[in-house]
C-alpha positions in Angstrom: -6.8 -120.8 27.2 -6.9 -118.1 29.9 -5.2 -114.8 29.5 -2.9 -115.6 32.5 -1.6 -118.8 30.9 -1.3 -117.1 27.5 0.8 -114.3 29.0 3.1 -116.9 30.7 3.4 -118.8 27.5 4.4 -115.7 25.5 6.8 -114.5 28.2 4.9 -111.3 28.8 5.7 -109.6 32.1 3.5 -107.0 33.8 5.2 -103.9 35.2 4.7 -103.4 38.9 4.2 -99.9 40.3 7.0 -100.6 42.7 9.4 -100.9 39.8 11.7 -97.8 40.0 12.1 -97.6 36.2 8.4 -97.4 35.7 7.3 -95.3 38.7 6.4 -91.7 38.6 9.4 -89.4 39.1 9.0 -87.2 42.1 10.4 -83.7 41.9 11.2 -81.2 44.7 10.0 -78.3 42.7 6.3 -77.5 42.2 4.8 -77.8 38.7 5.5 -74.9 36.3 2.7 -72.6 35.3 1.9 -72.1 31.6 3.8 -68.8 31.6 6.8 -70.4 33.3 6.9 -73.2 30.7 6.5 -70.7 27.9 9.4 -68.7 29.2 11.6 -71.8 29.6 10.8 -72.8 26.0 11.5 -69.4 24.7 14.9 -69.4 26.4 15.7 -72.9 25.0 14.8 -71.7 21.4 16.9 -68.5 21.9 19.9 -70.5 23.0 19.5 -72.9 20.1 19.3 -70.0 17.6 22.5 -68.5 19.0 24.3 -71.9 18.8 23.1 -72.4 15.2 24.2 -68.9 14.2 27.7 -69.6 15.8 27.9 -72.8 13.9 27.0 -71.2 10.6 29.6 -68.4 11.1 32.3 -71.0 11.9 31.8 -72.9 8.6 
């Protein structure tokens, strides 16, 4: 049995690149450099630490 017939039989559907849920998301901003990503991550961790400390003090 061919692969095409087998896929139809099993109900397998191929994703098309034109499918908006599968396509690559375009952004208006250029990619971040390593240092920019590191700074963003440090800010996220810092905010999470502050929230965690606030939650612990409220208990």
